N, C-alpha and C positions, 0 to 999 in steps of 0.2 A: 537555391535556398539563400535567403538573405542573411547577412551577418547578425541582424537583430534577433532572429530566431535562435541562432546558436548562443547568443549572449543570454537570452531568456532561459534556454535550457540549462546553460552553465550555472547561472545564478540560482535557478530553481533546484538544480541537482545538489548544489552546495547546501542549500537550506534543508532539503529533504534528508540528505546524509547526516547533517548535524542533528536533526530531529530524531532520526533512527538511532543514532548513537546515544542520545540523551535518554530515550525511552528504554533502550536495552540496558544502559548503565543503571538507571533507577530500578528497573525490574530485577536485575541480577543482584543488586544490593539488597533489595527487599525480600526476594524469594530464593536467592541462592543460584548457583551455576548449574544445577542439575538439568531438569527438563527445560527445553528452549521455549518457555512461555512467551518471552519477549518477541521472538521471531513470529510465533503464531499470532500474537496480538497485532503486531505491526502489519502482517500480511492481511489480516481480516479488516483492520481499520483502513489500510490503504486501498483494499478492494472496495469497501463502502465509499470511500472518498472519490475513487475514480468513477464509480457509478453515478454519484452525485454530480461530479464535474461533467460527465458525459451528458447527463440530462440537461444541464444548463447550456453546454456548448451546442447541443443539437436543437435547442429551443429557438435559436436565432435571436437571442435576447440582446444583441448588439454588443457582444463581448469583443474587446480589442483583439486583433489577430494573434499577437504574441502571448496573450494571457492563457490561451488554451495549451500551447506547448510548454509555457512556464509551469502551469499546474500539473499537467498530465505527464509529459516526458521528463520535465525537470524535477519539481517537488516530489510528486508521487513516485516517479522512477527512482529518485534518490532515497526516498523513504522506505518503499517496499523492499523486501529482502528475499526474493525468490532464490537467488544464488546461495544465500545463507541458509534458507529453508532446505535446499538440496543437500548442502553439506551437513546440516544437523540431522537430516534423515539418514544419510550415509553413516554418520557417527552412531546414531541410535541402532542402525541395522546390525552393527558389530556387537553391540551390547545387549539389545533386546529386540529381536525382529518383530514381535507382536506389537510392542510399543511404537516402533518405527512405522508400522503399517497404520496404526490408529492415528498417529501424529500426521502422517501424510494424507490419509483420507479425510480426517477432520479438518485439517488446514485448507485443503482444496475445496471440500464441500461447503464449509463455512465461508470461505473467501468468495466463492461464486454466489452463495446466498446473500452475503453482505453487499456485493456489487449490485445484485438485483434490488435489494432493499434501498441502497443508496440512490439508484436510478429512480425507483418509485417515489422515494422521499423528495428527490429533486423535482420530479414532475408535479408532485402534489404542492410543493412550495411555489413552483412557477404558476400553477393555476390559482393558488390562494392569493397571490400578489395582484 
């Protein structure tokens, strides 16, 4: 692995983590600290974006080699919050198991759907261009 790929991932990860923090901060300020809406939104948006990125990267559109790892492993890896999702689910389990189950299933199902939608949107955009 070349050092450029590590630098691309590091820079992208820093950007994605800052974006995640900003989204979480704003949403908690607006909606309060109760239900982890910020984590669910970040996971769904991140899943859509990774589907979109995958469509472009698989298209052979002449994207520079480090752009793929910068976007997917770096930015989106730093932005999405599966570890936070897991912790939030664990916290909800102790407070309300039914709500925890709904949160877990909803996040996973909507995240997979969003990745599919992002991939389809990416392919449609590639064909429209």
